[in-house]
N, CA, C and O of each residue as an XYZ file, in Angstrom:
448
protein
N      50.089    106.390    161.363
C      51.044    105.230    161.509
C      51.361    105.340    163.102
O      51.757    106.417    163.548
N      51.151    104.024    164.097
C      51.411    103.878    164.996
C      52.491    102.727    165.349
O      52.283    101.606    164.885
N      53.564    102.937    166.098
C      54.315    102.134    166.433
C      54.295    101.498    167.766
O      53.761    102.244    168.587
N      54.794    100.091    168.386
C      54.716     99.637    169.638
C      56.141     99.064    169.790
O      56.653     98.586    168.778
N      56.812     99.059    170.904
C      58.294     98.424    171.242
C      58.375     97.294    172.154
O      58.051     97.495    173.325
N      58.705     96.295    171.845
C      58.640     95.073    172.924
C      59.994     94.606    172.970
O      60.531     94.288    171.909
N      60.623     94.521    174.056
C      61.786     93.735    174.160
C      61.746     92.223    174.593
O      61.183     91.774    175.592
N      62.407     91.577    173.707
C      62.202     89.975    174.129
C      63.292     89.345    174.237
O      64.234     90.136    174.203
N      63.645     88.168    174.365
C      64.969     87.774    174.751
C      66.206     88.252    174.039
O      67.073     88.946    174.569
N      66.218     87.805    172.741
C      67.455     88.257    171.901
C      67.073     89.267    170.633
O      67.730     89.374    169.597
N      65.843     89.984    170.970
C      65.690     91.030    169.931
C      64.474     91.987    170.466
O      63.739     91.674    171.402
N      64.392     93.066    169.806
C      63.487     93.878    169.979
C      62.325     93.899    168.989
O      62.684     94.154    167.840
N      61.071     93.700    169.151
C      59.913     93.922    167.903
C      59.578     95.547    168.200
O      59.498     96.289    169.179
N      59.448     95.620    166.905
C      58.428     97.043    166.587
C      57.501     96.774    165.788
O      57.742     96.378    164.647
N      56.252     96.947    166.261
C      55.310     96.548    165.645
C      54.868     97.896    164.896
O      54.919     98.997    165.444
N      54.457     97.697    163.666
C      53.846     98.922    162.952
C      52.569     98.785    162.479
O      52.209     97.721    161.975
N      51.725     99.877    162.592
C      50.446     99.904    162.165
C      49.876    101.177    161.403
O      50.157    102.325    161.745
N      48.999    100.839    160.276
C      48.855    102.144    159.674
C      49.878    102.256    158.388
O      50.409    101.210    158.015
N      50.182    103.505    157.680
C      50.265    103.614    156.672
C      51.885    104.211    156.882
O      52.059    105.140    157.670
N      52.989    103.650    156.168
C      54.508    104.039    156.287
C      54.475    104.666    155.081
O      54.242    103.947    154.109
N      54.674    105.980    154.877
C      54.845    106.833    153.594
C      55.577    107.900    153.961
O      55.998    107.955    155.117
N      55.852    108.927    153.040
C      56.517    109.998    153.144
C      56.214    111.040    154.485
O      57.004    111.775    155.078
N      54.945    110.834    154.685
C      54.749    111.560    155.830
C      55.039    110.975    157.522
O      55.226    111.590    158.572
N      54.982    109.731    157.244
C      55.411    109.036    158.667
C      56.509    107.959    158.498
O      56.691    107.026    159.280
N      57.192    108.204    157.412
C      58.715    107.155    157.317
C      59.857    107.895    158.567
O      60.513    107.140    159.283
N      59.949    109.040    158.669
C      60.819    109.679    159.287
C      60.579    109.189    160.836
O      61.526    108.846    161.543
N      59.070    109.191    161.342
C      58.850    108.888    162.653
C      59.267    107.423    162.845
O      59.720    107.094    163.941
N      59.161    106.620    161.972
C      59.526    104.853    162.099
C      61.167    104.877    162.017
O      61.901    104.073    162.592
N      61.564    105.899    161.236
C      63.284    105.787    161.541
C      63.377    106.217    162.878
O      63.966    105.428    163.617
N      62.926    107.325    163.424
C      63.527    107.847    164.857
C      63.242    106.121    165.790
O      64.207    105.631    166.378
N      62.136    105.528    165.798
C      61.924    104.713    166.815
C      62.848    103.685    166.580
O      63.324    103.167    167.590
N      63.347    103.118    165.104
C      64.224    102.218    164.977
C      65.741    102.445    165.417
O      66.486    101.711    166.067
N      66.005    103.998    164.717
C      67.499    104.060    165.241
C      67.564    104.498    166.631
O      68.633    104.167    167.144
N      66.693    105.204    167.503
C      66.543    104.903    168.745
C      66.699    103.801    169.366
O      67.455    103.811    170.337
N      66.095    102.671    169.019
C      66.591    101.264    169.664
C      67.897    100.573    169.285
O      68.432     99.844    170.121
N      68.417    100.740    168.152
C      69.735    100.577    167.868
C      70.769    101.536    168.701
O      71.778    100.986    169.141
N      70.590    102.899    168.939
C      71.351    103.643    169.624
C      71.140    103.084    171.216
O      72.117    103.135    171.962
N      70.090    102.650    171.630
C      70.026    102.165    172.833
C      70.732    100.632    173.248
O      70.611     99.944    174.262
N      71.432    100.458    172.124
C      71.770     98.809    172.243
C      71.100     97.791    172.001
O      71.413     96.727    172.536
N      70.113     97.872    171.213
C      68.944     97.145    170.612
C      69.315     96.743    169.122
O      68.515     97.133    168.271
N      70.194     96.165    168.772
C      70.178     96.242    167.350
C      69.782     94.994    166.754
O      70.009     94.915    165.546
N      69.125     93.779    167.427
C      68.488     92.469    166.697
C      66.857     93.291    166.591
O      66.115     93.299    167.573
N      66.555     93.794    165.582
C      65.570     94.255    165.436
C      64.520     93.242    164.613
O      64.903     92.403    163.797
N      63.369     93.437    164.916
C      62.157     92.396    164.218
C      61.329     93.355    163.922
O      60.774     93.726    164.956
N      60.905     94.054    162.821
C      59.773     95.002    162.333
C      58.621     93.941    161.674
O      58.644     93.280    160.635
N      57.550     94.085    162.803
C      56.414     93.376    162.521
C      55.341     94.473    161.245
O      54.768     95.464    161.698
N      55.261     94.261    160.332
C      54.514     94.942    159.670
C      52.951     94.395    159.147
O      52.349     94.772    158.142
N      52.556     93.497    160.054
C      51.446     92.626    159.725
C      50.153     93.712    159.373
O      49.304     93.544    158.497
N      50.270     94.958    160.390
C      49.215     95.769    160.490
C      49.328     97.036    159.578
O      48.464     97.911    159.620
N      50.397     97.111    158.767
C      50.800     98.098    157.896
C      49.605     97.837    156.916
O      49.294     96.673    156.663
N      48.978     98.810    156.399
C      47.947     98.731    155.414
C      48.626     99.390    154.198
O      48.050     99.097    153.151
N      49.666    100.180    154.051
C      50.267    100.826    152.924
C      51.600    101.099    152.902
O      52.006    101.652    153.924
N      52.429    100.877    152.031
C      54.316    101.303    152.533
C      54.704    101.846    150.769
O      54.503    101.284    149.692
N      55.167    102.831    151.032
C      55.824    103.559    149.676
C      57.432    103.341    149.969
O      58.073    102.867    150.907
N      57.697    103.814    148.940
C      59.262    103.656    148.965
C      60.065    104.227    149.962
O      61.136    103.688    150.243
N      59.564    105.602    150.737
C      60.075    106.188    151.815
C      60.239    105.271    152.842
O      61.178    105.168    153.631
N      58.909    104.413    152.719
C      58.993    103.228    154.021
C      59.964    102.218    153.940
O      60.436    101.685    154.944
N      60.318    101.900    152.668
C      61.543    100.840    152.110
C      62.669    101.539    152.663
O      63.330    101.054    153.581
N      62.926    102.690    152.133
C      64.173    103.537    152.355
C      64.413    103.421    154.092
O      65.498    102.994    154.485
N      63.530    103.752    154.923
C      63.419    103.449    156.367
C      64.120    102.274    156.775
O      65.071    102.268    157.557
N      63.543    101.141    156.139
C      63.704    100.050    156.695
C      65.581     99.418    156.105
O      66.435     98.763    156.704
N      65.548     99.938    154.912
C      66.943     99.763    154.473
C      67.824    100.680    155.302
O      68.781    100.247    155.943
N      67.496    101.873    155.273
C      68.590    102.475    156.596
C      68.845    101.962    157.805
O      69.928    101.845    158.379
N      67.348    101.551    158.282
C      67.664    100.841    159.514
C      68.353     99.424    159.696
O      68.974     99.008    160.675
N      68.093     98.826    158.552
C      68.968     97.421    158.213
C      70.436     97.666    158.584
O      71.042     97.114    159.502
N      70.991     98.728    157.588
C      72.529     99.019    157.480
C      73.002     99.518    158.905
O      74.131     99.220    159.296
N      72.099    100.315    159.726
C      72.580    100.747    160.939
C      72.646     99.749    161.890
O      73.632     99.752    162.627
N      71.626     98.717    162.059
C      71.689     97.385    162.734
C      72.864     96.691    162.460
O      73.514     96.205    163.386
N      73.252     96.575    161.175
C      74.474     95.710    160.735
C      75.566     96.154    161.486
O      76.176     95.478    162.314
N      75.845     97.565    161.102
C      77.032     98.250    161.542
C      76.926     98.265    163.035
O      78.052     98.507    163.470
N      76.253     98.145    163.801
C      76.301     97.748    165.454
C      76.038     96.092    165.862
O      75.524     95.671    166.898
N      76.515     95.374    164.809
C      76.784     94.003    165.224
C      74.985     93.268    164.949
O      74.843     92.053    164.818
N      74.312     93.813    164.924
C      72.930     93.075    164.613
C      72.241     92.983    163.594
O      72.912     92.823    162.575
N      70.907     93.027    163.424
C      70.410     92.670    162.156
C      69.296     93.024    162.112
O      68.974     93.363    163.251
N      67.967     93.224    160.981
C      66.907     93.417    161.050
C      66.036     92.365    160.375
O      66.537     91.834    159.384
N      65.040     92.043    160.675
C      64.311     90.942    160.242
C      62.796     91.743    160.031
O      62.551     92.819    160.575
N      62.105     91.219    159.392
C      60.808     91.586    158.718
C      59.709     90.144    159.158
O      59.910     88.996    158.761
N      58.593     90.566    160.026
C      57.570     89.784    160.103
C      56.253     90.595    159.334
O      55.733     91.620    159.776
N      55.996     90.142    158.536
C      54.612     89.984    157.749
C      53.905     88.997    156.961
O      54.406     88.329    156.056
N      52.744     88.950    157.352
C      51.860     88.337    156.479
C      50.779     88.856    155.966
O      49.718     88.289    155.705
N      51.135     90.172    155.800
C      50.146     91.021    154.890
C      50.783     90.978    153.610
O      51.949     91.222    153.298
N      49.382     90.473    152.641
C      49.967     90.392    151.341
C      50.493     91.500    150.426
O      51.472     91.433    149.682
N      49.482     92.762    150.660
C      50.006     94.142    150.208
C      51.257     94.350    150.399
O      51.833     94.787    149.403
N      51.929     94.188    151.366
C      53.187     94.861    152.035
C      54.181     93.697    151.339
O      55.167     93.972    150.655
N      53.747     92.429    151.634
C      54.906     91.394    150.943
C      55.011     91.439    149.334
O      55.979     91.039    148.689
N      53.959     91.940    148.868
C      54.344     92.136    147.243
C      55.198     93.400    147.297
O      56.242     93.216    146.671
N      55.126     94.443    147.752
C      55.841     95.365    147.833
C      57.367     95.243    148.297
O      58.222     95.995    147.829
N      57.659     94.260    149.239
C      59.113     93.900    149.553
C      59.556     92.981    148.547
O      60.755     93.038    148.272
N      58.727     92.001    147.833
C      59.274     91.490    146.671
C      59.797     91.930    145.516
O      60.924     91.765    145.050
N      58.598     92.669    144.986
C      59.007     93.751    143.866
C      60.056     94.631    143.867
O      60.653     94.907    142.826
N      60.407     95.205    145.172
C      61.287     95.802    145.451
C      62.688     95.290    145.717
O      63.602     96.105    145.846
N      62.952     93.759    145.822
C      63.763     93.361    145.893
C      64.519     92.966    147.375
O      65.561     92.408    147.720
N      63.169     93.699    148.131
C      63.878     93.488    149.657
C      64.228     92.317    150.168
O      65.108     92.257    151.028
N      63.553     91.161    149.683
C      63.437     89.900    150.218
C      64.937     89.320    150.007
O      65.319     88.463    150.804
N      65.903     89.796    148.854
C      66.984     89.742    148.610
C      68.171     90.382    149.803
O      69.304     89.941    149.994
N      67.610     91.363    150.395
C      68.512     92.005    151.421
C      68.247     91.675    152.645
O      69.218     91.350    153.327
N      66.939     91.658    153.261
C      66.601     91.285    154.351
C      65.555     90.157    154.590
O      64.503     90.096    153.954
N      65.986     89.109    155.726
C      65.159     88.125    155.937
C      63.878     88.717    156.229
O      63.749     89.764    156.864
N      62.765     87.910    155.671
C      61.530     88.187    155.750
C      60.798     87.042    156.358
O      60.745     85.992    155.717
N      60.267     87.121    157.441
C      59.094     85.707    157.877
C      57.704     85.905    158.121
O      57.228     87.035    158.229
N      57.115     84.992    158.201
C      55.525     85.061    158.232
C      55.098     85.583    159.777
O      54.026     86.165    159.945
N      55.947     85.347    160.796
C      55.622     85.483    161.968
C      56.806     86.027    162.819
O      57.999     85.833    162.581
N      56.199     86.848    164.006
C      57.368     87.194    164.746
C      58.055     86.290    165.398
O      59.181     86.717    165.651
N      57.786     84.750    165.952
C      58.239     83.821    166.388
C      59.163     83.236    165.578
O      60.172     82.778    166.113
N      59.015     83.147    164.273
C      59.878     82.727    163.302
C      60.871     83.897    163.012
O      61.985     83.580    162.595
N      60.619     85.040    163.166
C      61.799     85.896    162.790
C      62.798     86.105    164.393
O      63.916     86.619    164.336
N      62.264     85.682    165.588
C      63.052     85.727    166.733
C      63.653     84.623    166.585
O      64.876     84.706    166.482
N      63.134     83.481    166.536
C      64.152     82.161    166.405
C      65.265     82.349    165.312
O      66.244     81.621    165.477
N      65.289     82.953    164.533
C      66.039     83.272    163.354
C      67.524     83.884    163.974
O      68.587     83.754    163.367
N      67.393     84.551    165.256
C      68.435     85.073    165.606
C      68.927     84.375    166.703
O      69.779     84.834    167.463
N      68.320     83.078    166.826
C      68.997     82.026    167.816
C      69.123     82.478    169.313
O      68.687     83.546    169.742
N      69.694     81.644    169.958
C      69.808     81.615    171.242
C      71.088     82.166    172.000
O      71.148     82.115    173.229
């Protein structure tokens, strides 16, 4: 798994690629929590390049979502990956976090 962080106008984008599973979820968690601790609590997690996500990955996203909200922000997900979208829907994650088809749509949801 690889991550790339970009700071945009009103949000921070974390682009994720590869597999998010029991072996890599803690690395993703560290990246997300470090951003929140640094004052970047409006996060967009871009999962377009993720080829596999396990329950450990879902737990990581949920933990980061709760932490972002506790710091006055929120977490959005950008994904057009059918496999990941299926996991998010089956787990009910769409009811917890806002999921968008693109980074631009996710960023626009934070407003100006």
